[in-house]
Every structure is written in structure tokens, then in C-alpha cells.
KOLVEX-970047 format. One record per atom (N, C-alpha, C): residue in one letter; x, y, z. Coordinates in steps of 0.1 Angstrom, whole numbers, plus 5000, padded with zeros to 4 digits. Example, Ala and Ser with C-alpha at 12.3 -4.5 7.8 and 13.67 -1.06 7.14 Angstrom:
<tiros>
a513249435078/a512349555078/a513249675078/s512849785071/s513749895071/s512950005079/
</tiros>
This chain:
<tiros>
m763282291658/m764582281647/m765182441642/f766282391646/f767482521647/f768582471636/v768682561625/v769682531615/v770582641616/d771682571623/d772882611626/d773982641612/e774082781608/e774782801600/e776482791598/y776382841616/y778182761618/y778482681621/h777682621625/h778482441625/h777882391609/e777082471602/e776782351589/e775482241594/r775082241604/r773982141609/r772982201614/l771782091608/l770482071613/l769982011625/f769782091635/f769482001646/f767882031650/l767681911651/l766381861657/l765481801669/g764881821678/g764081781687/g763281711683/g763181621691/g761781531691/g761181451699/k760781341698/k759881271712/k761481161714/d761581181728/d763181151737/d764181141727/t763981231721/t765281241706/t765881341703/l767081371702/l767581481696/l768181401683/y768581511673/y769081461655/y769881591654/s771081521648/s772081641641/s772381581627/l772081671619/l772781631604/l772981731595/r773681711590/r774981791580/r774181901571/l774382021569/l773382061556/l773782031543/d775081991542/d775482001527/d775481861527/h774481791531/h774181631530/h775081541526/t776481571529/t777581471525/t777681341533/h776881341545/h776781251559/h776381091549/s776580991550/s775880861551/s774580841561/h773880751560/h772880731570/h773480731583/n774780621582/n775180651594/n775980711600/e776080831600/e776580951601/e775681051606/v774481031609/v773281131611/v773381101621/k773781201637/k774081171648/k772581171658/e772481081671/e771081111674/e771481061689/i771081131699/i770881131708/i769381081712/h769380961722/h767980931730/h768081011748/w766981031746/w767281151757/w765581121760/p765581021775/p763880951776/p763981071790/p762281051794/p762281101809/p763081071819/s763281101832/s764181081842/s763780951848/p763980851855/p763680701863/p762580761869/g761180681864/g759980701877/g759180831870/n759180881858/n758580991862/n757881001847/r757780911839/r756880861828/r755680811836/e756380701846/e754880591855/e754180731862/e754880801868/e754080921873/e753481001867/c753781041851/c752781111848/c751181001843/v751780891841/v750580841838/v749780791851/q750080811858/q749280801873/q748580931876/k749181051868/k748481161874/k747181201860/g747081091850/g746181081841/g746581121830/k747481151829/k748181201813/k748281071806/d747981101793/d748381001779/d749780931782/p749780821783/p751680771782/p751980801767/e751380781755/e751980831744/e752180951741/t750981061742/t751081191741/t751581271749/d751281241762/d751981311775/d752981291777/c753781151781/c754381091790/c755381071787/a755781151776/a757681161770/a758481281772/n759681261767/n760281401772/n760281471754/f759481551754/f759381591740/f760481721739/v761081751733/v762181871733/v761181951723/r761282081733/r760682211726/r761682331727/l762582301732/l763782461730/l765082381728/l765582481718/l766982401710/l767382551708/q768382601716/q768682771716/q770682751711/p770982831706/p772582801709/p772882881719/f773982831726/f774382851741/f775182911739/n776482851731/n778082931730/n778182881714/r779382871715/r779982851699/r780182641701/t779982601713/t780382481714/t779082401718/h778382491728/h776982401730/h775882481725/l774582361724/l773182411727/l772782381738/l771582491743/l770582471753/l769582391749/a769282241753/a768282201752/a767182161767/c765682141761/c764982161772/c763782071763/g763181961774/g762181921768/g761081901784/t760481831779/t758781861791/t759281731798/g760181631795/g760081521806/g758981471811/a758181431805/a756581351812/a755981441821/f755681571820/f755181701828/f756281711839/q757381711831/q758481771846/q759881811838/p759781911834/p760282011822/p761681961829/v763081941819/v764481931822/v765082021813/c766282061815/c767182141803/c768582041803/v769182071797/v770582001796/v771582081788/f772882071784/f773582121775/f773882011767/i774582031748/i774681901744/i775481961742/n776881931738/n778081951731/n778281921718/v778382031709/v778382031693/v779882041691/g780882081696/g782182061692/g782482211684/h783682191678/h783582331671/h783182331656/r783382441650/r783182401634/r784182331628/g783382271620/g783982141610/g784181991618/e783982001632/e783781871644/e782081851639/h781881691637/h780581651639/h780381611655/i780781631664/i780281621678/i778481631684/f778481561690/f777081551693/f776581461704/t776781541715/t777081481729/t776081501741/l775181451750/l774681521761/l775181491772/e775381641779/e776281611791/e775381581803/r775581481809/r774781421819/r774881501834/n776081561834/n776181631846/n775781791846/s775181851833/s774381981830/s772681921831/v772381831837/v771381811838/v770781891848/e769381951844/e768582041856/e767382071853/n766282131860/n765382151861/n764782271851/g763982241846/g763682341834/g762182391836/r761682361847/r759982491850/r760582591849/g759782661839/g759982801833/g760582831827/r761382731817/r762082721806/r761482671800/c760882591799/c759982471790/c758382441795/p757482451788/p756282401792/p755982251799/h755382241810/h755082091808/h754482011803/d753282101794/d752582011783/d753082001771/p753181921764/p753381921746/p753181991741/n751481991743/n750682061733/n750782231738/m751182261747/m751182401752/m751782491743/t751382631739/t752082701733/t753082761734/f753982791732/f755382861739/f756882921729/t757382991738/t758083091726/t759183071741/s760583121731/s761683161737/s762783241731/t763583311737/t764583351726/t765983331740/f767083311737/f767983301741/f769483431739/t769483511748/t769883601743/t770783681753/g772283731754/g773283811765/g773183671775/g773583561774/g773783441783/g772183451792/e771083511785/e769783461795/e768483451786/l767983321791/l766983281784/l765683351789/y764783451777/y763383501776/y762383391775/t761583351783/t760383261780/t759183301780/g757983291767/g756783301775/g755983161775/l755183141778/l755282981789/l754082971798/t753082871803/t752282831812/t753582721816/a753682781833/a754782751843/a754482641849/d753382601852/d752582481861/d752082361853/f751982271863/f751282121857/f749782171853/l749382281864/l748082251857/l747282341845/g748682421841/g748282501832/g747682631833/r747882701846/r747182771849/r748082941852/d749182911854/d750483021861/d751083071847/s750383151837/s751183211825/s751783321829/v752983321823/v754283391825/v755283431815/i755983521816/i756883581804/i758083621817/l759183511818/l760083501828/l761783541820/r762583581830/r763683571822/r764883521834/s765583391827/s766483331836/s767683291831/m768483191836/m769883201836/m770783301840/g772183321834/g772683421840/g773083461847/s773883571851/s773883581867/s773083661877/r771683721868/r770583801877/r770083731878/p768883751892/p768183711896/p767083671888/p766283551886/p765183531875/p763983681877/m763483661869/m762783791865/m761183711858/r760083761860/r758783721860/r757583781855/t756783821853/t755283881851/t754683831865/e753583941874/e753183921881/e751983831877/t751283731891/t750183671879/t749383771885/d748783791878/d747583921875/d746983891861/q745183871861/q744883841847/q745283971838/r745484151848/r745384221837/r746684241829/l747684161835/l748984141825/l748684081814/l748283921819/l748283831809/l747083751817/h746083751803/h744683661807/h744983511796/e745083411802/e745283301795/e746383311780/p746883341778/p747683411766/p748283301761/r748283311748/r749083151738/r749683241733/f751383231737/f752683271730/f752783231715/v753383281707/v753483291693/v755083311693/g755483411693/g757383461690/g757583561702/s758883571701/s759583651711/s760783701701/h761583801703/h762683881700/h763283991704/r764783971700/r765184091711/r765784191698/i764984311703/i765184421689/i765784551699/p767084571691/p767584711701/p766584851695/d767084931703/d765985071703/d766885171702/s768185171702/s769685261703/s770585181701/e771885271699/e772885241698/e773585151709/d772885181722/d773285121733/d772685011736/s773084911735/s772284781739/s771884771751/a771684821763/a771384881775/a769384951771/d769684981765/d767885001756/d767484901752/d768184801751/d767784671739/d766084611745/k764784601741/k763884531745/k763684391739/v762984321746/v762284181738/v760984171740/y760684181726/y759284221724/y758784021725/f757184021732/f756583911728/f755383901722/f754983851713/f753483861703/f752883691707/f751883781713/f750683651717/f749383681716/t748283601717/t746883631720/t746283581738/e745083681738/e745083661750/e743283711752/r742883641763/r740983681764/r741083831769/t740183911765/t740284021768/t738984091775/d739184201786/d737484261791/d737284381785/t736084311772/t735984461763/t734684521772/g734584541785/g733384601789/g732184611790/g731984481796/g730684471800/g729984331787/r730684321775/r729984231764/r731084091772/e730783971764/e731783861769/e733183891767/e734183791774/e735283831766/e735683821754/a736583841749/a736683821733/a738583811735/i739083751720/i740483741716/i741183861711/h742083861717/h742783991707/h744283971709/s744884011696/s746083971695/s746884081701/r748184061709/r749084121716/r750484121709/v751184251711/v752684221710/v752684331721/g753884281734/g754384331746/g755684311745/r756384381757/r758084401755/r758384421772/v759484381772/v760384421787/v761684441780/c761984501793/c763784591787/c764484481795/v765784481790/v766384361786/v767284431802/n767384541807/n768184581820/n766784601829/d766184551829/d764684571840/d765584461852/a765784551863/a766284431874/a764784451886/g763484491880/g762484471893/g762784581902/g761884571914/g761784711924/g762284681937/q762584711947/q763084671955/q762184681970/r760684721965/r760084731977/r758684651967/v758284721959/v757184711951/v757884631937/l757184511933/l757784421921/l758884381924/v759384301932/v760484261936/v761184161928/n761684141922/n761984011909/n760684001899/k760084101898/k759084091885/k758984231876/w758984171867/w758884281855/w757984461859/s759084551856/s758384701860/s758284741845/s758684671837/s758884811825/s757884671813/f757084641819/f756184511808/f754884581807/i755084641796/i753484681785/i753284581776/k751884631773/k751484511758/k750284641751/a749884601738/a749284671730/a748784571722/r747684601713/r746584541708/r747584521694/l747284431687/l747784451671/l746484401662/v746484511655/v745084491649/v745584461631/c745084361628/c744784271614/c743584301607/s743084361600/s741884401596/s741384391583/v740184411576/v740184461561/v738584541562/p739084651559/p737984761560/p736684721550/g735784771554/g734584711555/g733484841549/p732184791542/p731484951544/p731185001558/h730685161558/h730285221565/h730885211581/g732585161577/g733485191589/g733585051595/i732584931590/i732484771598/i733584691592/d734784681599/d735684611598/d735684451599/t736284391591/t736484241591/t737984201601/h737684171612/h739084161620/h738984031620/f740684001620/f741183871623/f741883901632/d741883791644/d742083801657/d743283741665/q743183631657/q743983501665/q744983491659/l746183511665/l747783521660/l747983401661/e748683321648/e748983261647/e750383201645/s751283291639/s752483281633/s753383411631/v754283431639/v755383561635/v756883541630/f756983621620/f758183611614/f759083741616/l760283791624/l761083881618/l761583911613/l761483961597/l761884021586/l762984131585/r764484081592/r765484161593/r765884231582/t766384371585/t766884461574/t767884511577/k768384631566/k770484661575/k770184751585/d769184811589/d768984871599/d768384801609/e769584741621/e768884631632/e767684661638/r767484831641/r766184881651/r765284861646/n764884851636/n763884841623/n763084731612/p763284591620/p762884511615/p761584531608/e761184431597/e759784431596/e759184321601/i757884311607/i757184181613/i755884161604/y756184001600/y755083941592/y754283861597/a752983861599/a752283771611/a750983741604/i750583551607/i749783521600/i748183531610/f747283591608/f745983581619/f744883501612/s744283451621/s743283391615/s741583431624/s740883401615/s739483451621/s738683351635/i738183431639/i737283341652/i735783391649/s735883351636/s733983441636/s733483281630/n732383311636/n731483161632/n730783131616/v730683251609/v730483291594/v731383211586/f732583261588/f733683211576/f734483201587/r735683081580/r737683081580/r737983131570/g739083221576/g739783321568/g741283321577/y742383371567/y743283381571/y743883521562/a744583591573/a745083741566/a746983751573/v747583791563/v748883841566/v749083991569/c749384061576/c749784161581/c751384181586/v751884311577/v752984391582/v753184481590/y753684461600/y753884601606/y755484641610/r755484761609/r756584841612/r756684931624/m758384881629/m758884881642/m758585031648/s758685091639/s758085261641/s756985261647/d755885201641/d754385201643/d754185141660/i754585051662/i755284991674/i755685061686/r756785161685/r757385251696/r756085341695/e755685441685/e755185511683/e753285491699/v753185341693/v752185311703/v752685321717/f753485251719/f754085231735/f754585381737/n754785481735/n754985611736/n754085671737/g752985621733/g751385701735/g750885701748/p749585691750/p748685711761/p748085571767/f748385581781/f747785431785/f746485391784/a745885311784/a744585251784/a744385251801/h743285311807/h742685351820/h741185301820/k740985211829/k739685241836/k739385211848/d738485311851/d738485301867/d737485191878/g736785141871/g736185001877/g735384901867/a735384781874/a735184731866/a733784721855/d732984801861/d731484871855/d731784921847/h733084991842/h733385141835/h734185101824/q734085201813/q734485161798/q735785171801/w736785151792/w738385171790/w738185321781/g739485401785/g739485481778/g740885531782/p741585661777/p742885661778/p743185721791/y744685701798/y744685821811/y745285911808/e744186021811/e744786161809/e745286191825/g745786141833/g746286211845/g747986211841/r748586261849/r750286281850/r750686131850/v751386091841/v752085981840/v753285991848/p753785931858/p754985941867/p756285971858/y757386011865/y758685981860/y759685901871/p760485801861/p760785801848/p759485711844/r759185751832/r757885671825/r758185551826/p757185491831/p756985321833/p757085241815/g757785151809/g757385061803/g759085101795/a759685201797/a761085221793/a762185231805/v763185161803/v764285221813/v765185221804/r765885351810/r766885391803/r768185401806/r769485401805/r770085471812/r770785601810/h771785641817/h772185811820/h770985871820/t769785881829/t768785911838/t769185921852/t768786031861/t768786011873/t768285891880/h767285801874/h767585641879/h768085551867/t769285481870/t769585441860/t769485251860/h768485251878/h767885101876/h766885111879/t766385021877/t764884961881/t764385011894/d765784951903/d765184941920/d765285041926/t765885151917/t765885291923/t764685371922/f763885291910/f762385371907/f761585401920/p760785531919/p759985541934/p758885441932/d758385401945/d757285311945/d756385381936/a755785511935/a754585551926/a754385531911/v755985491909/v756285431892/v755885321889/l756385211902/l756085061903/l754885051905/q753985111907/q752485081907/q752085161895/f752085251894/f751385271881/f751585211872/a753285141872/a753485051856/a752484901861/r752384861873/r751484721880/r749984761872/s749384881875/s748084891872/s747884911858/h748784991848/h748385001836/h749384961827/p749284811823/p750384751815/p749584761796/l748584831799/l747884831782/l747884951779/m748584981767/m748485091758/m746785131751/w746785281753/w745285301748/w745485231733/r746385301723/r745885281710/r746585181709/s745985181696/s746384991686/s747384981678/v748084871674/v749384891662/v748284851654/y748284961638/y747784881629/y748884841615/p748484791611/p749584721598/p749784841585/a751084811581/a751184921570/a750484871560/g749585031552/g749085021544/g747584991554/r747684961563/r746284951571/r745184811567/r745984741558/r745184621555/r746184541550/p746084391549/p746684291554/p747084281536/v748184211537/v748984191523/v748684061513/l747383991523/l747483871518/l745983831524/l745583731519/l744083681523/l743883551519/r743383411526/r742783361525/r741483311531/v740083301526/v739083241531/v738583141527/n737983051531/n737182911535/n738082831530/t739582851531/t740182691523/t739982551532/h740782441526/h740082341534/h741682351540/y742682411542/y743482381551/y743582531557/r744482521570/r745082601580/r746282611578/l746782761578/l747882831573/l748682831591/t749782781591/t750182801606/t751382831608/h752282871598/h753582921599/h754183001590/i754983131591/i755383221583/i756783211578/a757583231564/a758983281569/a759383381554/v759883431554/v759883551543/v761483591543/d761483571528/d762983591521/d762483711513/r763583811518/r763983971503/r764683941496/t763983911485/t765383921475/t765384031463/q766184041458/q766884111446/q765984091435/a765184171425/a765084181414/a765784291402/e765184251393/e765184371382/e764584501384/d763184511393/d762384631395/d762584651406/g763684601417/g763784641430/g763484491438/a763584511456/a763584411460/a762084331465/y761784211461/y760584171468/y760484071482/d759684111489/d759683961499/d758883851493/v759583791494/v758683601493/v757983571503/m756983501506/m756583451515/m756083311512/f756883231526/f756383091524/f755483071537/l754483011530/l752882991542/l752682811540/a753382781553/a752882651553/a751682611562/t750882481559/t749682451562/t750182351566/d748582331572/d748582211586/d748182041573/v748282031561/v748081961551/v749681891544/g750481951553/g752281931544/g752282011533/k751382131535/k751582221519/k752382321523/v753382411514/v753782531516/v753582601504/l752882741508/l752582821498/l753482921495/k754282961482/k755283021477/k754683141473/v754083301477/v753583391474/v753983531472/i753883621467/i754583711467/i752983841465/s753183951475/s752484061470/s752484161467/l752084261457/l751884301448/l751284461450/h751984601450/h750884711453/h751184751437/r750484781434/r750084881417/r749784961419/g750285091410/g749285201406/g748485281419/n747285271417/n746185361430/n745585171435/m745885091433/m744884981438/m745084981452/q744085011459/q744084951477/q744584851484/t743784741474/t743984621477/t745284551470/p746184491475/p747584441472/p746984321464/e747584311451/e747684151439/e748384081451/e747783941451/e748483841453/e748683741446/v750183681442/v750583591432/v750883491441/t750683391436/t751183291445/t751983181434/l753183191432/l754283171428/l754482981423/e754282911437/e754182771437/e753282741450/d752882641444/d752082581458/d752782411458/l753282411468/l754282291469/l753782161483/q753382031477/q752981951488/q754381901487/v754981931504/v756581901506/v756281781514/f754981761520/f755181591525/f753981501518/k754481371515/k753281261505/k751881251514/v752281241526/v751081241537/v750681391537/p749481421541/p748781491549/p749181531563/t750081631566/t750881631578/t750781771583/p750581871595/p750781961604/p752082021600/v752182141594/v753782171597/v754282231607/v755182221614/v755182221630/v756482331629/s757482361625/s758382431621/s758982481610/m759482531606/m759782621595/m760482721595/e762282711587/e762982791589/e763882831571/i764282971570/i765082991558/i766183001559/s766982881551/s768482921555/s769183031538/v769583161543/v769783261532/v770883161521/k772083151536/k772883101529/k772983011520/r772282921520/r772182781517/r770782771502/q769782921504/q769082961497/q768282831497/a767882801505/a767082731510/a765982711523/l764482631521/l763782611530/l763682481537/f764182511552/f763782361557/f762282361567/v761582291565/v760182251569/v760182091575/a759882121585/a759582011596/a757981961603/a757781861605/a756581781604/a757181671620/a755681621618/a755681501628/a756581411616/v756681371606/v756681201601/v758181291595/g758881411592/g760381391586/g760681591588/v761581591579/v762281711575/v762481701562/a761981821559/a762481821538/a763081951542/q763981931530/q764782071521/q764182121512/v763782241506/v763282311495/v763782401492/r764582431476/r764882541471/r764182661472/l764382781479/l764082901474/l763282931459/h764782911450/h764082911435/h764282791429/r763282741420/r763182601412/r763182691393/c763782771397/c763682821384/c763782721370/d764382621367/d764682541357/d762782461353/l762182481367/l760682411361/l759982481355/y760382621351/y759582731344/y759482721324/g760182611324/g760282621311/g761782671304/g761382641289/g762782641285/g762482771272/v761682851276/v761282961267/v761283081276/c761583201267/c761483351273/c759983341279/a758883341273/a757683351279/a757183261290/e757583161290/e757683101302/e758083141313/c759083151311/c759983221323/c759583341330/c759183421319/c758083571321/c757183551328/l756283461324/l754883461325/l755083391340/a756283341347/a756283271358/a756083381370/r756083481367/r756583631379/r757483571392/d758383511388/d758883471405/d760483551404/p760483641412/p761483731416/p762983691417/y762583521419/y764283511419/y764783451404/c763683451395/c764183361384/c764383491373/m764983501360/m765283531346/m765483481340/w764983551324/w765483461314/w766883511308/d768083391307/d769283471304/d769183461293/g768783421278/g768883431267/g768983311263/s768883181275/s769183071266/s768482981277/a767983031288/a767182951298/a766783011314/c765982981320/c765083031329/c766083041343/v766583071347/v768183071360/v767483151370/r768583151378/r768683251394/r768983441385/f767983491392/f768183621388/f769483691391/t770683741386/t771783781390/t772083901381/p772284051396/p771984161387/p773384171375/q774184131371/q775284121368/q775284121351/k774584021347/k774283931339/k773484041332/r773184151325/r772284221316/r771784211306/r772584151296/r772484181278/r771084141277/h770583971280/h769783941277/h769083891287/r769183941301/r768483961312/r766883991307/r765883941311/r764783951309/r763783931322/q762783991326/q762183961339/q761284061339/d759884011345/d759084111346/d757484081353/i757884141368/i756984071376/i756084121379/r755684241378/r754884321380/r753484311367/h753884301354/h752884281346/h752584161338/a753984071337/a754283931331/a753383961316/d754184041308/d753884061297/d755183991287/p754583841282/p756283791267/p756383871261/a755183911256/a755283991243/a756084141241/q756384191250/q757384281253/q758484251258/q758484191265/q759884131272/q760584021261/c760083921252/c760583851248/c760783861230/t760183951228/t760283971216/t761283991203/d762584031212/d763783981208/d764383831211/q763983751218/q764583661221/q763683531215/n763583521202/n762983441193/n762083351194/l760983441202/l759883361208/l758783271199/v758883301189/v758183181178/v758983061178/e760083071175/e760882951178/e761382871191/d760982921194/d761182881207/d760082781215/l758982861210/l757882791215/l757682661207/d757882691193/d757582581180/d758582441191/a760182491190/a761582391195/a760982301212/s760082401222/s759982361231/s758982231233/d758282231228/d757282051231/d757082031219/s757081961209/s755681941195/s755581781198/r754181811196/r753681681194/r752881601184/v752581521180/v751681481163/v750581391175/t750081451174/t748381371180/t747481341170/f747181211172/f746181141157/f744481111163/g743381141157/g742181161161/g741581111153/a740581061156/a739380961149/a738381051149/e737581091132/e736181181129/e735381151139/n734781251144/n733881251152/n733781171167/n734981151174/n735281121179/n736181241188/s737081171202/s737681301212/s738581281212/t739781321213/t741381361214/t741481471224/f742281401236/f742781461245/f743881541245/l743581711245/l745081791236/l745881821252/e746881781257/e747281811265/e748381931268/c748482031274/c749582111277/c749682161288/v750182141298/v750682141315/v751382321316/p750582441319/p750982571321/p752682511328/r753482621332/r754682591336/r754582651353/s753982721350/s753582861365/s752182841365/p751482841381/p750182901384/p749883061375/q750783101369/q750383291362/q749783221349/a750383141341/a750683061328/a749183051326/s748383061316/s747182991313/s747282941298/v746382831295/v746882781285/v744882771276/s745082831266/s743982831256/s743882791238/w743082721235/w742882671224/w742482731210/r742682731199/r742282801189/r741782671176/h740682681176/h740282581163/h740282621148/q740582581138/q740582671126/q740282531114/r739582561111/r739182461097/r739782451085/g740082371081/g740282331069/g742582301067/e742882261059/e744482221063/e745182361061/q745582421071/q746482511074/q747282511084/t748482651084/t749882591095/t749282741104/d748882691116/d749382801125/d750582881126/k750683041131/k751783081133/k753083051138/v752882901145/v754282831152/v754482721143/g753582721131/g754082601125/g753582481128/r752882451135/r751882321142/r750782291128/d750682171121/d749482141119/d747782181131/v747182231119/v745882201130/v744782181120/s745082091114/s744182051103/s742881951116/t742081951110/t740981901113/t739881831100/
</tiros>
């Protein structure tokens, strides 16, 4: 799925098909554009002959949709285990063109996985495509690769020290300085690791390459000379220094800030323990990631030795960073000693820990899996809040905020909404936020849904209910629960941290409003039962009933005689 704000279109890749829809919903059903893109003739039959499933494997599953320029998309599909790429003409802004350019079809190996079920990440930047994938039919050649553009392709060596059965999750280009030549492309993945004598474990990683890496001249020819990686730790501190680790990375979201060099990285991790099933969300700062990459390299003298920090002399220029305006302006001028060191020391000794050294959210022993995360930073009365949207494998999306109050070490989780987006339980496979449209787009095999980021009208028609919702998108404006606006101050009421309607709504006719909001007369027979229904407007609101003897009227004017 690709939400194109410039063209105001939603592009979707499916099985043998591509779709284009207007974001403004002004199209009729006949104006939904569709391109049929099956595998090349004979590929489907060849795929079946090699033992693959004709339904789940031997089709052209579109796995990559990236904006190539103002008028074209780059699309790549599995092509029945023979990857293929093509350019899609989407026209200029305001046009609704959607055509596949047949003369642009080319081999997609290294740009798209063969297997539609294989994990995969890609980012297109500067006219070049960076991918993390398994690039062969048998699923053994795991690689980080740069293709397209004017430069020769660049890839990681086939060496388990670099990538050992990786499961790629995400990739992003992040600047290091004002000079774009210093930019790095960061990859997030998990891999099997050598723990030193014990059985292999799963560790989550952040790796990076320099965009101006040209490889070596004699050593590492057309191979990355700048690739380094570090462990991402997401754990809950426990007694006696024994932490509970969440080692399997599931999803990554890059929250852009005003400082392009310092986005915040939100990530979902799952436990791989046999004792319990759990999920955690950790948040990482770029400054902490850079500090680890500037620290000591990990070193191991031999197969039977333990890992430790490298204490020898690190060659110059330092591996893992290619900078201009130095003695060596290109990697192909680096001494062989530098390239040999880079080849043998891809791992950093220190690990990257999250902000606060603990998760901002935990879910344990749930009946669902958390599959994707998207985050929106919104302004509220007392500052900015990061609203997390967490997708599941049962078609639900959880809308959650995490609060740090006072001296509390453990953040408070507040679930604002629990949305069943799809009628049937189905795994969410993609999720994107449109800040411009204040909407969340959620994709699954059964379809695509658009959900409003804020639905303040659902929180009832009184100040107390709006306040109890604790939704940073919403406020009480004196007459209704509406989207928060900094300009409207006179009647504005919002209390996300404490949800105290008694303090917030005392001057908002709280008593009269409660009586007018929903008043019902219920008849019941003596010595029998009567169902008294009162549905809370948000997960934060609770209902309590008080039983009074005799004919009298409570403080909101309702008859409560029994």
C-alpha cells in the first residue's frame, strides 16, 4: 500500500493486480483504476513444476510500490518465483491515469523476493533502490542491496557474520549532517546469532550503510565497506538484574520530527519464550544509535572464544562511516587494511537501549498478535502526545497513548479505542497514516479500510464524558466534544493525564448535561430483575449504580424509587 498525498491517490498491490483509488472518495465504482499484471507466459507453469503451490506461490504478488518520480511508480512483484519490475504511469497531479508501461518490464531479482511469504524491506531514494531481502529461489542468499541509478549494484558479502538468516522489517534513509553525502540508510531486522557456546539465539538488529559507499578497489569490490550493525534491546527490568527480553522485531515506524536528523523510532517486539507470549513497544533515539555505532567494535578471537570489545587500534578512516572532505573521499581509495577490518568486524560491542531503558507499552498473553505500528504526534492542551496505532492479526487496531507521570518508572498505558476494522478476523498486512487527511489506512487480504484518527463525536454529549475519554485529539468546547484546536480557549476542557471531570467540568453545567444526555424510564416488577443499561462512551469511563430505599430523587433528578 502506498498513500500518495501529492497525487491524492491510494495505490495498492495485490495478487496479479494493481489498484488506484482517489483519496477524496469522489470516484464512482467504475472510476476505480485497475491493472491486471499476471506472471509472464510460462512462469506460472514452471513454478508449479518446481513444486510450488499454484494458489499461494505461483502468481505475481506485488511486494513493492515506490514513487519513482512525479509521474511514475516503481512496482515489483514475485512473478511466480521469477521477480519482475515495471514502471506505472500515474500522470500529473489532478489526472487519474493508471497504466503499466510494457516496454519497461525488467528482471526484478534483488529488488523483490521470489517467495511472496518472505519478509522484505525497501526504500527508494536519490534514484536508487535499497532492499533487504532473500534474493534467490531457494531462500538462502540474504542480502542488503543497492540497485538502479547510475552506479554499479552494491551488496553485502555472502558471510553469516554479516547476515545470518535475517528477517527484514524496515529501512529508512536518515541524514547525519547538512551534507547529504553523509546520509545513511538504516535497516531493521532480526537474525540468528552466535551466543558463544550455547545454542543460537534470536537478536534484533539495526544496521546501516552509507549512501556514498562505492565499495573497494581490490577488496570488497561492489560490496559494502560501510556496513555495521548493533543489537536493539527491548526488555523489562526484573529482580536481581534479570530482565525479560522481547527479542523478535515485528514492526518499525519512523516518527519524523522537526529535526530531520533525529527522528524517533517506534518498534514492536515479541517474546520468543516458551513460558508466555507477549509484545512490547520500545522507542529509540537516533543519538543513542549513533553513539553505539561510534563506540567499540565487537571482537572474537576464534570459534571457541567469547565476544568482547575490540581493544586494538582501529584503522583510519574508521570503518562504518564514509565522510567527504577527508583524505579519502571515496571508499575505493581506502587502504586494504581498512576494508579487511570492516569485513571482519561488522558488529558493535554495545547494544542500543530504548529511551527510559524500558518499553512504553506491554501486552502479555493476548489472544491476538501485534503485527504493525504507526504513530501520530498531535498537540494537546498540555503538550504533544504520541498516539500509537497497533494493528493485529485479527483485524483489530488499538489506539493507545503512553503517559509518564511524576516519579512513576513504569509508563501508564491508556487504550483510547479498540477498533474492529474488518468484520472477519484477518491479519493486517499494511498500515499508513495520512496526517493531511487525519486518517489511518489499514490493509488486509480482504480489503482496505480508512479510519479517522479522531472520532470525538463518539465520546458523548457532555463535558464529563469527553474529559474521561482522555483522547489528545479531542476537547470539550462548551457545547460538544470536538477536535482539539489551540485557538479556541474560552470553553476548552481537556485532561488527558488525570481525567478529572469534577475539576474540568464544574462550570460546564455538568449536572444538567448529564440529565439531558440520556434519560429513560424503566419499569420493573417487584421481586423480579430489570436490566439497567448504561454504556460507557470510552474505555476510560466506568459505570456504577447506587441503590436508594424509599421514594426520593437523586442529585441528577432521576426517580430511583424501588
